[in-house]
Residue, then its C-alpha position, 0 to 999 in steps of 0.5 A: m473527520s473523526e466520525s468517518l474514522a470511527r466507522t472505518g476502524l481507523p485509529r483516531p489520529n493523535g496530534p498533527a503527525g497522526r492526522l497527517l499520517v491518516s490523511a496521507c494513507q487515505v490519499l494514497a489508497i484513493g490514488g491506488g483505487a483510481l489507478l485500478i479503475l484506470m487500469a480496468a478501463m484501459s483493459l476494457a478499451s483494449i479488449a474492445g479494440r482488439s475484438l471490434l477493430g482488430k487493434p488493441i492498445l499497444g503495450d496494454y500488458e506492460l501498463v497493466q503490470v506497472m499499474c497493478a503493482a503500484a496500485v496494490s502497494m498504494t493501498l497497504p498503508y491504509c489497510q494497516l491503519a484500518r487493521g485490514h490485513v488478514i490475521v490467522d488466529f487459529f492458535t490464538a483464538r482462545a488467548s486473552a485480549g491482552f496477549n493478542r494485542a501484544l502479538d499485534f504490537a510485535a507484528s506491527l513492529l516486524l512489519a514496520a522493519i520489513a516495510f522500511v527495508v523494502g521501501w529503502r531497496v525499492g527506492y534504491g532500485t528506482l534510482d538505478l532504473w532512472k540512471s540506466r534509463d530502463a524502459s518497457m519493451l513495446i512502448g518505451f515506458p520508463t520503468w522507474v516511474a512505477y517504482v516511485p509510488m511503490t517507494v512512497s507506499f512502503l515507507l508510509l506502510g512502515a510509518a503506519a505500522l509504527y503508528t499502530a504499534r504505538q496504539d497497541f502499546r498505549s492500550g496496554a498490550a506491550p510488556 
C-alpha cells in the first residue's frame, strides 16, 4: 500500500487513524467514480431510448442532478489528501518553500473549518428532508438519500484537511 501512496502523492499514513482516513477517502473516491460511470451509462441509455424508441428514462435529469452532486462531493476528501486542489500561486511563486508550506497549513485549517460547517449544515438539511419526506417531482426519489454521502464527504474532507495541516505542521511549515 505504501508504494501506491507514494506514486499518487498521498501522504504516508501515520498510525491506525491515518491509515483509516486514507482508506476511507480512497473508498469514497472510488464510489464517486463508480457513481459517475453509472450516471454516464444511464444518460447514454436515456439518450438512446429517446432517439431510437421515443422513450427516455423517466426522471433521468433528476437522477443525473442527484448523482452528480453526490459523486463530486465524494471525491473531495481524496483530492485534499493527494493535494490535488487547484492552487493559484501567482503571488507566491517566488516565495520560499517554508512560506508556501505555511500558507498551505493555513489553507488546510481554513478548509477544515469550512468543510465541517458545510458537513454539519448538509447533515442538518438531510434530517429536515427526511422528516418532511421531500421527493423529486417525476419519479418520487427521496432527496435526502443524495444528501447522506454529501454529509459524509464534507465531514471526511474536514478530517482530511486537518490531516494535511498536521503534515504541513510537522514538516516545519507552521510558526
